C-alpha atoms as one frame of an Amber mdcrd trajectory, in Angstrom:
protein
 210.362   1.448  15.397 211.810   4.882  16.118 209.400   7.444  17.536 208.974
  10.755  15.744 208.924  12.438  19.153 212.541  11.591  19.852 214.990   8.748
  19.645 218.714   8.498  20.064 218.886   7.075  16.552 219.465   9.142  13.462
 216.203   8.057  11.770 214.127   9.325  14.719 215.558  12.812  14.562 214.908
  12.989  10.846 211.312  12.029  11.465 211.095  14.610  14.222 212.509  17.199
  11.849 209.976  16.330   9.176 207.168  16.678  11.705 208.361  20.128  12.766
 208.672  21.249   9.157 205.165  20.025   8.381 203.803  21.744  11.495 205.543
  24.987  10.552 204.180  24.849   6.985 200.649  24.207   8.242 200.753  27.234
  10.556 202.405  29.335   7.845 199.718  28.351   5.307 196.960  29.422   7.730
 198.435  32.713   8.899 199.903  33.993   5.618 196.612  34.448   3.703 195.024
  36.270   6.640 198.035  38.506   7.143 198.188  39.285   3.448 194.690  40.772
   3.498 195.076  42.688   6.730 195.632  46.428   6.533 199.248  47.568   7.052
 200.037  47.502  10.745 196.743  45.737  11.537 196.649  42.205  12.980 194.460
  39.714  11.093 191.184  38.731  12.847 191.752  35.473  14.718 188.320  35.695
  16.407 185.136  37.765  16.097 184.091  36.983  19.678 184.810  40.412  21.197
 183.080  42.206  18.329 180.014  39.939  18.556 179.793  40.258  22.339 179.828
  44.049  22.082 177.335  44.250  19.221 174.732  41.635  20.236 172.856  43.655
  22.911 171.703  46.218  20.307 170.416  43.574  17.853 166.742  42.661  18.293
 164.278  39.998  17.229 161.138  41.304  15.492 157.948  39.222  15.331 154.822
  40.385  13.508 151.211  39.300  13.336 148.767  40.101  10.563 145.300  38.904
   9.650 145.050  36.948   6.402 141.884  35.843   4.624 141.934  32.377   3.130
 139.668  29.506   2.237 136.807  29.626  -0.276 137.153  28.082  -3.721 140.797
  29.113  -3.899 141.597  26.761  -1.028 139.865  23.844  -2.803 141.730  24.569
  -6.047 145.093  25.001  -4.333 146.321  21.354  -4.524 145.534  21.229  -8.262
 146.183  24.829  -9.331 144.223  26.991 -11.736 143.528  25.321 -15.089 143.593
  21.865 -13.441 142.418  18.749 -15.330 139.095  18.962 -13.450 138.442  22.436
 -14.850 139.713  21.547 -18.330 137.419  18.529 -18.695 134.371  19.594 -16.646
 134.485  23.375 -17.108 136.009  26.330 -15.280 133.134  26.356 -12.752 133.759
  22.713 -11.720 134.608  23.523  -8.088 131.793  26.060  -7.736 129.139  23.633
  -9.048 130.224  20.806  -6.751 131.195  22.719  -3.629 129.205  25.946  -3.901
 130.603  29.155  -2.458 132.909  27.791   0.219 133.247  30.233   3.140 136.414
  32.237   3.574 138.257  32.187   6.870 140.492  34.662   8.616 143.581  33.566
  10.478 146.678  35.140  12.005 149.927  34.903  10.094 153.154  35.287  12.036
 156.607  36.087  10.729 160.052  36.818  12.120 162.813  39.271  11.273 165.640
  41.230  12.831 166.502  44.847  13.584 168.974  47.019  15.466 168.661  49.882
  17.944 170.029  53.236  16.765 169.092  55.459  19.731 168.932  54.921  23.499
 165.308  56.124  23.593 164.061  53.291  21.382 164.374  54.026  17.646 165.432
  51.066  15.519 165.923  50.130  11.875 164.623  47.065  10.059 163.376  46.159
   6.572 160.030  47.454   5.364 159.042  43.982   4.176 159.466  42.646   7.730
 156.721  44.905   9.151 154.612  45.767   6.095 150.839  45.370   6.702 151.467
  44.011  10.212 148.664  44.357  12.771 151.061  43.962  15.690 154.856  44.259
  15.962 156.778  42.885  18.941 160.456  43.579  19.602 162.481  41.245  21.830
 165.835  42.406  23.166 168.849  40.203  23.809 167.978  40.170  27.552 164.505
  38.775  26.657 162.621  42.008  27.415 159.725  42.529  24.976 158.033  45.706
  23.765 155.286  46.602  21.359 156.629  48.695  18.475 155.002  51.238  16.216
 156.026  52.179  12.698 157.368  55.731  12.573 158.184  55.786   8.862 158.837
  53.503   5.906 160.490  53.677   2.512 159.386  50.744   0.325 161.657  51.975
  -2.482 164.762  50.871  -0.600 163.005  48.509   1.847 163.715  50.362   5.101
 161.440  50.942   8.101 161.993  53.016  11.246 160.319  51.635  14.388 159.917
  53.025  17.919 159.559  51.245  21.236 159.024  52.793  24.690 161.600  51.188
  27.018 162.235  51.664  30.715 165.512  53.563  30.916 168.088  53.632  28.149
 168.930  50.967  25.609 172.194  49.670  24.143 172.797  51.109  20.675 174.911
  50.255  17.647 177.590  52.514  16.219 176.727  53.609  12.686 179.654  53.424
  10.276 180.402  54.642   6.751 179.370  52.166   4.062 181.100  54.238   1.371
 184.417  53.300   2.959 183.842  49.571   2.459 186.092  47.768  -0.002 185.565
  44.500  -1.786 187.355  41.878   0.312 186.754  43.575   3.683 185.676  41.315
   6.550 182.061  41.734   7.741 179.816  39.905  10.196 176.027  39.585  10.221
 173.975  39.237  13.403 170.306  38.317  13.363 167.661  35.675  13.884 167.745
  33.248  10.934 164.841  30.768  11.097 163.999  32.230  14.526 167.373  31.251
  16.009 168.125  34.425  17.935 171.510  36.132  18.204 173.173  34.140  15.414
 176.552  35.429  14.192 177.966  34.696  10.724 181.117  36.039   9.091 182.327
  36.628   5.560 183.684  39.293   3.258 182.269  42.003   1.027 181.922  40.207
  -2.309 180.833  43.214  -4.386 179.347  46.704  -4.118 176.686  48.574  -6.054
 174.710  45.453  -6.969 171.430  45.887  -8.890 169.040  43.009  -8.147 165.734
  44.388  -9.452 164.341  45.205  -6.009 163.473  48.824  -6.851 164.556  52.045
  -8.547 167.333  52.776  -6.033 169.130  49.426  -5.909 172.686  49.787  -4.591
 173.341  46.629  -2.567 176.403  45.336  -0.771 176.924  41.690  -1.733 178.418
  39.472   0.961 179.114  35.791   1.524 178.377  36.092   5.253 175.453  33.677
   5.661 172.089  35.454   5.483 168.912  33.395   5.799 165.152  33.962   6.303
 164.818  35.805   9.612 168.048  37.770   9.094 166.108  40.462   7.215 166.527
  43.855   8.847 169.542  42.840  10.916 172.888  44.665  10.890 176.045  43.966
   8.900 179.141  45.041  10.887 182.691  45.882   9.869 185.689  44.885  12.004
 185.456  48.135  13.954 182.044  47.028  15.240 180.220  49.644  13.154 177.029
  48.952  11.198 177.738  49.282   7.482 174.669  47.569   6.061 171.135  46.297
   6.653 170.755  42.637   5.664 167.892  42.412   3.210 167.876  39.725   0.528
 169.280  36.373  -0.493 169.547  34.347  -3.677 167.386  31.342  -2.815 169.061
  28.961  -5.271 172.591  30.091  -4.448 174.992  29.754  -1.554 177.158  32.494
  -0.136 175.228  35.266  -1.904 173.446  37.756   0.340 172.621  41.441  -0.057
 172.608  44.348   2.381 171.435  47.946   2.017 174.363  50.359   2.556 173.807
  52.049   5.905 174.577  55.470   4.381 171.283  55.186   2.466 169.477  54.712
   5.789 171.313  57.665   7.352 170.305  59.897   4.426 166.574  59.264   4.956
 166.456  59.092   8.777 165.243  62.689   9.248 162.476  62.256   6.659 161.296
  59.025   8.282 161.207  60.671  11.710 159.483  63.902  10.712 157.329  62.920
   7.711 156.914  59.168   8.019 158.010  58.819   4.391 160.862  59.839   2.118
 160.582  62.765  -0.274 162.780  62.344  -3.351 163.567  64.528  -6.307 161.800
  64.137  -9.662 162.441  65.489 -13.164 159.283  64.137 -14.776 160.795  61.938
 -17.483 160.671  58.262 -18.405 164.204  57.104 -19.165 165.991  54.036 -20.478
 169.542  52.780 -20.865 171.301  53.173 -24.215 171.900  49.938 -26.097 174.483
  49.524 -28.862 171.756  49.715 -31.528 170.316  52.908 -30.052 173.790  54.461
 -29.827 174.420  53.677 -33.518 171.054  55.003 -34.658 171.458  58.235 -32.680
 175.110  58.616 -33.771 176.292  58.652 -30.165 179.997  58.241 -29.429 179.320
  56.146 -26.295 176.523  54.418 -24.395 176.871  56.686 -21.375 173.856  58.734
 -20.335 170.094  58.158 -20.058 167.740  58.314 -23.039 164.490  60.242 -22.469
 161.647  57.971 -23.664 158.843  60.260 -22.492 158.423  63.711 -20.939 155.439
  64.072 -18.620 153.200  67.047 -19.276 153.349  69.771 -16.626 156.381  68.314
 -14.846 159.782  70.057 -14.365 161.532  68.604 -17.430 158.701  69.591 -19.790
 158.567  73.114 -18.339 162.336  73.487 -18.769 162.258  72.394 -22.424 163.477
  68.766 -22.431 162.082  66.533 -25.186 161.619  62.866 -25.977 164.831  61.604
 -27.619 167.159  63.806 -25.572 170.099  61.984 -23.963 170.849  63.251 -20.450
 174.640  63.181 -20.105 175.319  65.364 -17.036 173.709  66.827 -13.909 175.344
  69.989 -12.573 178.429  69.123 -14.613 178.752  65.574 -13.198 178.627  62.885
 -15.896 175.701  60.452 -15.961 176.670  56.815 -16.566 173.207  55.288 -16.980
 169.594  55.456 -15.794 170.465  54.122 -12.340 173.075  56.849 -11.888 170.556
  59.530 -12.919 167.871  58.203 -10.550 170.330  58.190  -7.652 171.514  61.753
  -8.264 168.047  63.261  -8.761 166.513  61.193  -5.945 168.948  62.698  -3.420
 168.023  66.268  -4.373 165.660  68.332  -2.241 162.382  69.512  -3.716 162.794
  73.040  -5.103 166.476  72.606  -5.953 167.417  74.111  -9.321 169.765  71.841
 -11.222 171.513  72.116 -14.581 170.629  69.214 -16.881 172.930  68.725 -19.863
 171.562  66.776 -22.838 172.588  65.732 -26.320 169.984  66.683 -28.926 170.688
  65.932 -32.579 174.397  65.767 -31.796 174.462  69.142 -30.043 175.038  69.641
 -26.336 172.430  71.783 -24.569 171.929  72.709 -20.903 168.578  73.379 -19.196
 167.803  74.786 -15.749 165.286  72.411 -14.125 163.597  72.937 -10.763 163.299
  69.548  -9.066 159.834  68.557  -7.807 158.670  65.715  -5.525 158.740  62.212
  -6.951 155.152  60.940  -7.247 153.944  57.987  -5.198 152.903  54.724  -6.799
 149.298  55.785  -7.382 150.257  59.054  -9.056 152.942  57.338 -11.122 150.512
  54.740 -12.414 147.851  57.386 -13.090 150.111  59.069 -15.665 149.740  56.289
 -18.241 146.881  55.234 -20.503 144.631  52.678 -18.852 142.051  50.098 -19.846
 139.123  49.213 -17.574 137.347  45.861 -17.763 135.925  43.297 -15.302 136.143
  45.766 -12.423 139.859  46.440 -12.748 142.009  49.026 -14.486 145.300  48.082
 -16.128 148.093  50.092 -17.672 151.017  49.488 -19.978 154.345  48.955 -18.191
 156.625  51.819 -19.154 160.383  51.680 -18.413 159.809  54.121 -15.552 157.089
  51.950 -13.983 159.238  48.836 -14.407 162.112  50.576 -12.663 159.882  51.942
  -9.878 158.456  48.515  -9.017 161.693  46.600  -9.578 160.385  44.696 -12.615
 162.977  43.022 -14.822 161.084  43.599 -18.071 158.125  45.532 -19.465 156.044
  42.625 -20.796 152.401  42.399 -19.790 150.188  45.032 -18.181 150.026  46.180
 -14.556 146.813  46.348 -12.522 146.362  49.897 -11.222 143.012  49.607  -9.402
 140.497  46.896  -8.458 136.857  47.183  -7.353 136.502  44.803  -4.415 132.931
  43.856  -5.349 133.721  43.495  -9.077 134.571  40.257 -10.915 138.342  40.823
 -10.696 138.179  41.688  -6.997 136.126  38.591  -6.192 138.655  36.448  -8.075
 141.470  37.770  -5.877 143.185  40.174  -8.294 145.176  42.870  -6.472 146.722
  46.205  -7.409 150.246  45.870  -8.870 149.576  42.348 -10.169 151.172  41.840
 -13.592 148.955  40.175 -16.219 151.138  38.043 -18.492 148.513  36.001 -20.363
 144.822  36.233 -21.205 143.201  32.929 -22.176 146.701  31.449 -22.729 147.646
  34.266 -25.141 150.870  36.074 -24.192 150.393  39.796 -23.497 153.176  42.168
 -24.507 151.498  45.549 -24.052 148.201  47.356 -23.467 147.124  47.120 -27.116
 147.490  43.321 -27.164 145.649  43.079 -23.832 142.713  45.115 -25.171 142.529
  43.025 -28.359 142.458  39.690 -26.517 139.934  40.984 -23.983 137.668  42.118
 -26.844 137.750  38.600 -28.312 136.702  37.249 -24.900 133.534  39.329 -24.744
 131.185  36.373 -25.264 132.944  34.012 -22.857 131.533  33.432 -19.380 134.974
  33.618 -17.808 138.523  34.742 -18.539 141.690  32.824 -17.623 144.604  35.085
 -16.602 148.216  34.230 -15.863 149.406  36.790 -13.330 152.706  37.545 -11.624
 152.668  38.720  -8.010 156.053  39.255  -6.442 158.187  36.282  -7.461 155.223
  33.929  -7.989 153.145  33.182 -11.095 149.737  31.495 -11.138 146.429  31.320
 -13.019 143.246  33.102 -11.981 139.780  32.619 -13.443 137.556  35.720 -13.521
 133.847  34.997 -13.890 131.874  37.778 -15.543
């Protein structure tokens, strides 16, 4: 049988020719797509090894320790859940009657994340959720040196934290790039410590920009299909020039190839505030706003859905002093058009306190402009304190306004939000925490503060109240004994 690698016969050379053609097509099929997406005059990336080798020394592993209280009746209920068959048939105090007041225990909880060094004297960026409420933070460098870190400043609104370590000598640092220059389809690589596996490199492309995922009022994520897993949080996302363009932050647990990174320009914008104040000061108009639906646009006789509808104007704040009213549609800031509520929040949030800005609104079909002096955006406590509250069982709750939903990254405004809890009160003893969302009371769905108050009033004679609460991404039942 003639060999395809050569034979004096005619058939062999044909086979050899077919092999060469197939080999050529295979190489062509591999190289062409990569060359097509390369910038003009730029060779396609055949390896990320040089980039990774250069970047790795400035990427760090972050481990945290915090004290957590557990045990008690909650630990006994845990395998069955609140509202278990035992409690349904034998009463809500089933576990208490049989086991008494089981003692609570304190234990250390450890977690892992990533970060990257931005200055030779030891400043580094990571995610706020990586170090939040930590009792101790340890940073391990690529050469295995370890240092204790302290938190210099945090911004929970965009999930960024600035840490500081005290090294001997100077440290390797990353080069900070320009995330605004990223384009969908650009190559990026992520370096971090997924599942504790240090110095892991993954590659992909920018899948989308400006993603809103409900994480907070200033969502503006880079979406990438470079693999990001638990432990990658806080690590850098690099472009092909070896510059950091993002901070890896979130994943879609049920999806594959969907990760999110904070644009590094957002971190650059707040660096000075984090260093000097320990927090970020953002601009504030003093209005509750919402997006314009088709129905709202028709009812207000608006030509388009662009702009932000003012749902409430807070007394004594800049907008009220300048003359804005509920029902106004904010369409421009300093002459720049406003697309929606997110656009307005971004523009005002970047303004310095004391800046005078021109706010253009539509009121009854007429365009009007007001001079508004921007003030400081209130913190969570002050924001929650602006609404009407209801106090019962040692906790205060408030209706979830569009502004509160946006501030806390809530996807809807159903239920009520817990604004304060007395530790020694019934709610505090049951484990209720501030910012919990109450969705049900005694299996009755709660839509707003009025419905909550009505159902609570009907429960006055009951010995206990069953609540369905939402905390973070989890939902579970809690029984409050009066």
